[in-house]
C-alpha positions as CSV (number, residue, x, y, z in Angstrom):
1,M,-44.8,43.0,-48.9
2,V,-44.4,46.7,-49.9
3,G,-43.5,47.6,-46.3
4,N,-40.9,44.9,-46.1
5,L,-39.2,46.2,-49.3
6,A,-39.4,49.8,-47.9
7,N,-37.6,48.6,-44.7
8,L,-34.9,46.9,-46.7
9,K,-34.3,50.0,-48.9
10,G,-34.2,52.2,-45.8
11,D,-31.8,49.9,-43.9
12,L,-29.4,50.1,-46.9
13,G,-29.6,53.9,-46.9
14,R,-31.5,54.0,-50.3
15,I,-33.8,56.7,-49.1
16,A,-35.1,57.9,-52.5
17,E,-36.4,54.4,-53.2
18,A,-37.7,53.7,-49.7
19,E,-39.8,56.9,-49.3
20,P,-42.5,56.2,-52.0
21,L,-42.7,52.6,-50.8
22,F,-43.4,53.7,-47.2
23,R,-46.1,56.0,-48.5
24,E,-47.7,53.3,-50.5
25,A,-47.6,50.9,-47.6
26,L,-49.1,53.5,-45.3
27,A,-52.0,54.1,-47.6
28,L,-52.6,50.3,-47.9
29,H,-52.6,49.9,-44.1
30,R,-55.1,52.7,-43.7
31,D,-57.4,51.3,-46.4
32,V,-57.6,47.9,-44.7
33,G,-57.8,49.3,-41.1
34,D,-54.5,47.7,-40.0
35,E,-53.7,50.1,-37.2
36,R,-50.7,48.3,-35.9
37,S,-49.0,48.3,-39.3
38,E,-50.1,51.9,-39.9
39,V,-48.4,53.1,-36.7
40,L,-45.2,51.2,-37.4
41,T,-45.0,52.5,-41.0
42,S,-45.7,56.0,-39.8
43,V,-42.8,55.8,-37.4
44,K,-40.5,54.4,-40.1
45,L,-41.6,57.2,-42.5
46,A,-41.0,59.8,-39.8
47,G,-37.5,58.4,-39.2
48,L,-36.8,58.8,-42.9
49,Y,-38.0,62.5,-42.8
50,H,-35.7,62.9,-39.8
51,D,-32.7,61.4,-41.5
52,T,-33.1,63.6,-44.6
53,G,-33.4,66.8,-42.5
54,R,-37.1,67.4,-42.8
55,L,-37.5,67.9,-39.1
56,D,-40.9,69.6,-39.1
57,L,-42.4,66.8,-41.1
58,A,-40.7,64.2,-38.9
59,E,-41.9,65.7,-35.7
60,R,-45.5,65.9,-36.9
61,A,-45.4,62.3,-38.0
62,F,-43.9,61.1,-34.7
63,Q,-46.5,63.0,-32.8
64,A,-49.3,61.6,-35.0
65,A,-48.1,58.1,-34.1
66,L,-48.1,59.0,-30.4
67,E,-51.8,59.9,-30.7
68,H,-52.4,56.1,-30.6
69,R,-51.3,55.9,-27.0
70,G,-53.3,53.5,-24.9
71,R,-54.4,51.4,-27.9
72,P,-53.9,47.6,-27.3
73,G,-50.9,46.0,-29.0
74,L,-49.2,49.3,-30.0
75,R,-47.0,50.1,-26.9
76,D,-43.8,48.7,-28.5
77,F,-44.2,50.8,-31.6
78,L,-44.9,53.9,-29.5
79,G,-41.6,53.2,-27.8
80,L,-39.9,53.4,-31.2
81,A,-41.6,56.7,-31.9
82,L,-40.5,58.1,-28.5
83,G,-36.9,57.1,-29.0
84,S,-36.8,58.7,-32.4
85,L,-38.5,61.8,-31.2
86,G,-35.9,62.1,-28.4
87,S,-33.2,62.3,-31.1
88,L,-35.1,65.0,-32.9
89,F,-35.5,67.0,-29.7
90,K,-31.8,66.7,-29.0
91,E,-30.8,68.0,-32.5
92,T,-33.1,71.0,-32.0
93,G,-31.7,71.9,-28.6
94,R,-34.5,70.6,-26.5
95,I,-32.4,68.6,-24.1
96,E,-34.9,68.0,-21.2
97,P,-37.7,66.8,-23.5
98,A,-35.1,64.6,-25.3
99,E,-34.1,62.9,-22.1
100,K,-37.7,62.4,-21.0
101,A,-38.6,60.8,-24.4
102,Y,-35.5,58.5,-24.2
103,A,-36.4,57.5,-20.6
104,E,-40.0,56.6,-21.5
105,A,-38.8,54.7,-24.6
106,L,-36.3,52.7,-22.6
107,A,-38.9,51.8,-20.0
108,I,-41.3,50.5,-22.7
109,H,-38.6,48.4,-24.4
110,R,-37.4,46.9,-21.2
111,E,-40.9,46.2,-20.0
112,S,-41.6,44.3,-23.3
113,G,-38.2,42.6,-23.5
114,D,-37.3,44.3,-26.8
115,R,-33.6,44.1,-26.4
116,R,-32.9,45.3,-30.0
117,S,-34.8,48.5,-29.5
118,E,-33.4,49.0,-26.1
119,G,-29.9,48.9,-27.6
120,I,-30.8,51.5,-30.2
121,V,-32.3,54.0,-27.6
122,L,-29.3,53.4,-25.3
123,G,-26.9,54.4,-28.1
124,N,-28.9,57.5,-28.9
125,L,-29.0,58.4,-25.2
126,A,-25.2,58.0,-25.1
127,N,-25.1,60.6,-28.0
128,L,-27.0,63.1,-25.9
129,H,-24.8,62.5,-22.8
130,G,-21.6,62.8,-24.8
131,D,-22.8,66.0,-26.4
132,T,-23.7,67.5,-23.0
133,G,-20.3,66.6,-21.4
134,R,-21.3,63.5,-19.5
135,V,-18.5,61.5,-21.0
136,E,-18.2,58.6,-18.5
137,V,-22.0,58.0,-18.6
138,A,-22.0,58.2,-22.4
139,E,-19.1,55.7,-22.7
140,R,-20.9,53.2,-20.4
141,E,-24.0,53.5,-22.5
142,Y,-22.2,53.0,-25.7
143,L,-20.5,49.9,-24.5
144,E,-23.8,48.5,-23.1
145,A,-25.5,49.3,-26.4
146,L,-22.7,47.5,-28.4
147,A,-23.0,44.5,-26.2
148,I,-26.8,44.3,-26.8
149,H,-26.3,44.8,-30.6
150,R,-23.8,41.9,-30.7
151,Q,-26.1,39.7,-28.6
152,T,-29.1,40.4,-30.8
153,G,-27.1,40.2,-34.1
154,N,-28.0,43.8,-35.0
155,R,-25.0,44.5,-37.2
156,R,-26.5,47.7,-38.6
157,S,-26.8,49.4,-35.2
158,E,-23.5,47.9,-34.1
159,G,-21.7,49.7,-36.9
160,I,-23.4,53.0,-36.1
161,V,-22.7,52.8,-32.3
162,Q,-19.1,51.8,-33.0
163,A,-18.6,55.0,-35.0
164,N,-20.3,57.1,-32.3
165,L,-18.1,55.6,-29.6
166,A,-15.1,56.3,-31.8
167,G,-16.2,59.9,-32.0
168,L,-16.3,60.1,-28.2
169,Y,-12.8,58.6,-28.0
170,G,-11.6,61.2,-30.5
171,A,-13.2,64.1,-28.6
172,T,-11.5,62.9,-25.3
173,G,-8.0,62.6,-26.7
174,R,-7.9,58.8,-27.3
175,A,-6.9,59.1,-30.9
176,S,-5.6,55.5,-31.4
177,E,-8.8,54.0,-30.0
178,A,-10.8,56.4,-32.1
179,E,-9.2,55.5,-35.4
180,R,-9.5,51.8,-34.7
181,G,-13.1,52.3,-33.8
182,F,-13.9,54.2,-37.0
183,R,-12.2,51.6,-39.1
184,R,-14.0,48.8,-37.3
185,A,-17.3,50.6,-38.0
186,L,-16.4,51.0,-41.7
187,D,-15.7,47.3,-41.9
188,I,-19.2,46.5,-40.5
189,D,-21.0,49.1,-42.7
190,R,-19.3,47.9,-45.9
191,E,-19.9,44.2,-45.0
192,I,-23.6,44.7,-44.7
193,G,-23.9,47.4,-47.4
194,N,-25.0,50.2,-45.2
195,R,-23.8,53.1,-47.3
196,W,-25.6,55.8,-45.2
197,A,-23.6,54.7,-42.1
198,E,-20.4,54.3,-44.1
199,G,-20.6,57.9,-45.2
200,V,-21.1,59.1,-41.6
201,A,-18.2,56.9,-40.3
202,L,-15.9,58.1,-43.1
203,G,-16.7,61.7,-42.2
204,G,-15.9,60.9,-38.5
205,L,-12.6,59.4,-39.5
206,A,-11.8,62.4,-41.7
207,G,-12.5,64.7,-38.8
208,L,-10.1,62.7,-36.6
209,L,-7.4,62.9,-39.3
210,R,-7.9,66.6,-39.5
211,L,-7.4,67.1,-35.7
212,Q,-4.2,65.0,-36.0
213,G,-2.9,67.5,-38.6
214,R,-3.2,65.0,-41.4
215,A,-5.0,67.5,-43.7
216,A,-4.5,65.7,-47.1
217,P,-5.9,62.3,-46.1
218,A,-8.6,64.1,-44.1
219,I,-9.7,66.0,-47.3
220,R,-9.7,62.8,-49.3
221,A,-11.9,61.0,-46.7
222,F,-14.3,64.0,-46.5
223,D,-14.6,64.0,-50.3
224,E,-15.5,60.3,-50.2
225,A,-18.0,60.8,-47.4
226,L,-19.6,63.8,-49.0
227,A,-20.1,61.9,-52.3
228,I,-22.0,59.2,-50.4
229,H,-24.1,61.8,-48.5
230,R,-25.1,63.6,-51.7
231,E,-25.8,60.3,-53.5
232,L,-28.2,59.3,-50.7
233,G,-29.7,62.7,-49.8
234,N,-28.1,62.8,-46.3
235,R,-28.4,66.6,-46.0
236,R,-27.6,66.8,-42.3
237,F,-24.2,65.0,-42.5
238,E,-23.5,66.7,-45.9
239,A,-23.8,70.0,-44.0
240,A,-21.8,69.0,-41.0
241,H,-19.0,67.3,-42.9
242,S,-18.8,70.2,-45.4
243,C,-18.0,72.5,-42.4
244,D,-15.5,70.0,-41.1
245,R,-13.9,69.6,-44.5
246,A,-13.6,73.4,-44.8
247,L,-11.4,73.4,-41.6
248,A,-9.1,70.8,-43.3
249,L,-8.9,73.0,-46.3
250,L,-8.0,75.9,-44.0
251,A,-5.2,73.9,-42.5
252,A,-3.9,73.1,-46.0
253,G,-4.0,76.8,-47.0
254,D,-6.8,76.3,-49.6
255,P,-8.6,79.6,-50.4
256,S,-11.9,77.8,-51.0
257,A,-12.2,77.0,-47.2
258,A,-14.4,80.0,-46.3
259,D,-16.9,79.3,-49.1
260,A,-17.0,75.6,-48.3
261,W,-17.7,76.3,-44.6
262,R,-20.5,78.9,-45.4
263,T,-22.2,76.4,-47.8
264,G,-22.3,73.7,-45.0
265,A,-23.5,76.2,-42.4
266,A,-26.3,77.4,-44.6
267,I,-27.6,73.9,-45.0
268,L,-27.5,73.3,-41.3
269,R,-29.5,76.5,-40.6
270,S,-32.0,75.5,-43.3
271,L,-32.5,72.1,-41.6
272,G,-33.2,73.8,-38.2
273,D,-30.3,71.8,-36.6
274,T,-29.4,74.6,-34.2
275,V,-27.2,72.5,-31.9
276,E,-24.9,71.3,-34.7
277,A,-24.9,74.7,-36.4
278,E,-23.6,76.4,-33.2
279,Q,-21.0,73.7,-32.6
280,K,-19.7,74.1,-36.1
281,S,-19.5,77.9,-35.6
282,V,-17.5,77.4,-32.4
283,E,-15.1,75.0,-34.1
284,M,-14.7,77.4,-37.1
285,C,-14.1,80.3,-34.8
286,A,-11.3,78.5,-32.9
287,A,-9.6,77.3,-36.2
288,C,-9.7,80.8,-37.7
289,G,-8.3,82.3,-34.5
290,K,-5.5,79.8,-34.6
291,A,-4.8,80.6,-38.2
292,G,-4.9,84.3,-37.5
293,I,-7.6,85.1,-40.0
294,A,-11.1,86.6,-39.8
295,P,-13.9,84.1,-39.0
296,F,-15.8,82.8,-42.0
297,D,-19.1,84.0,-40.7
298,G,-17.9,87.5,-39.9
299,R,-18.5,87.2,-36.1
300,P,-16.1,89.5,-34.1
301,G,-13.8,88.6,-31.3
302,C,-12.4,85.2,-32.2
303,S,-9.5,85.9,-34.5
304,T,-6.5,88.1,-34.8
305,G,-7.7,89.5,-38.2
306,G,-6.5,88.9,-41.7
307,T,-8.0,86.9,-44.5
308,L,-7.4,83.7,-46.3
309,A,-6.5,84.9,-49.8
C-alpha cells in the first residue's frame, strides 16, 4: 500500500512526498523478506535520486539492485535498473556503457514481452542517439516508442517522448513540427497532471521560441518552467533551463543574463552532469560571440570582446 502511494506521488512529480514513502516501503519489504518488492522499490528510489540530481546515490542504488542478478523472478526488474542506469551513464559522459546498458535492458524487456518498459528504454536510447548526432536513428526510435506508449496506454511516457521528439525536430530545423510537438506534449502532461514533465516541456518550448528570436515569450515560458522545477526539486532541469533563459535575456539586452547563466552552470557542475554542462558552455559561447561580448564564464577565443553592461 505504501509502495503504491509512493509510485503515485512519483508519477505526478511530487518527489518530496514520494521519497519518504519509498524509504518506508523499502524497509517494510526488507523486514518481511520480500526480495522482489525490495528490488523494485530500490529501482524506483534510485530513479528518484537520479531525477533530483543525486547521481552518486542513484548509481549506487542501481548497482545494488543489479547485485540480485540471476535470482528467479527478478529479471524484469533488473531490466528496469539497467535502462535507468543507461540514462545515468549518458548524462555523465559514459556513452559506451550507456549503450550497453540500454541494449541489455531492451533484450530483457523484449524477451519478457514487457512492451511498456521496452517503449521507455527505446525513448531513452533515442535521447542518446540524438545527443550523439545519429538523428535518423533517434527519430525512428522516438516514433517507435510513441507507437508503443499509445498501444499500451502509457500517457505519461507518451508526453515525455513527444517533448523529446519535438526537441529533436527543433535541433534539426523543423520549427513548426517542434512547436506542435511541444504543445501536444504539454496537453498530455496537463491532462494527466504530470507537473514534472510539464516543466520540462515548457522549458523545451521556451528554448525553441528563443532560437526563433521570440525572446519575450521565451522568457515568460522559461519563468513558468523554472517555477515548476523549483517547486518539485527538479535541479537538473532548473540548471539547464536557467542557462537557456540567460541566453534569452542576452537577446533581450538584459544585464542580468551573465549572472543567470553562471547560476545555472554552477548547479550543473554540482550535479556532475558533465555532458549538459559542456553543451550549455558551447551554446553560451556561440551566443556571446554573436552578441560581440565576452563569454559569461571567461573562456577565451569565442567572442569579439566587450561586456553586457
